[in-house]
C-alpha angles and dihedrals in degrees: 000000000000107000127217119250100186143329117232125201119224113240130227110255107161117197110209102304094337113110105229135176118195111213096172131065104020135147089275102047130023101189142332101227116267094011108081113173141005127190118187106202116196149308091211139125121237121212123231117283092026127157092239123206116359099217104117122169118324139151133249137184140180105013144055133255118212113188125194115202105203095165132002122015143269128221110209131195130164142174091257086072099257124141133171149144111224118192135203115312093026132108137211121211112192121182105203091189112159092359147293142169119241141166132210115198139146122277117255088247094056090046091051097043105027123204142150120332132189124154136169123207117193123185114209117192122238119227115246096257089061102039094103099037121132112282117248139177135208121185115185131182123217098269090052092065121081114243124203121200115211139176095026091308098310092111121048117184127193108210105215097163142348118023126306123187087339092309116121114224127246096249126057104206127198093244122043097267120157116197130172140166114222126199114197131195115213106280097019118135132204123193120191139176113217122172113261091233091060125098109232120214110205121172122168108217099176138000133011127294138183115219122177089353092302124111121232132172144194118313093030129122111203115211114200133199121240095245109108147023104225129081125185119190125186125190113230087181141358101302144172120214133188106211133180144149137193141165104263115246095219088210128135111274116208111177124180118165113307096352128080117189140149097252140032088239090057089054090050089049090050093055090046092052092046093050089048089057097251093136091063134260120287109230094217 
């Protein structure tokens, strides 16, 4: 059985009027290679005629953003020519690669009507060989993501990438990154085999769980040792879990602002390229 190394509490990090908890990085954990960053926005309810999400145009290079829309919506636009509005239950997978500018805001309808909002954004590193790959974007609504029903329906797993219980995920990423959202009914159990060499990403979004005989709860990031293949999760209440795993890259990580590269020189080059307009021109 894989053992738990430590549990990390997400820290409050509000952005304007957006309730935000940052689960990674915090003072107790810098990254879980190749998983770099996780912001948990909400849950909160927006009134009618609101300003929506505050993420206007900004650049990225050298990694991928994976965004899980649990409530509300996101309107995406980038300098690669991609546009979409993804609703609750959907995901966005954006490969920044060599660089682009994007914006993540709320749709005009959400800003007009308001409603509940809860969003997770995860940053996943790219290996050095893919840092300068061509940017790409995949936006999927909930019906586009395979769903696996387990434990007589008490566990429902959205297979975003990788393979889960024999079901391939909706996205085929450049690196072998497996990601899923798991919805538990109280008493539901999930048993998985994950290679001991893989880093497990385990963030409790809602509810209470027991994993490897230890209890954990919402807003907790659970860090595991690399000492076993088997993972057993039991729901002590209705719960939602963001779950992933991947072989660590074991490469240098130099992160500064919106760029994640392997050397300080590459970070400086990213800023120069951005200022020179090589990430594309924002239409607005």
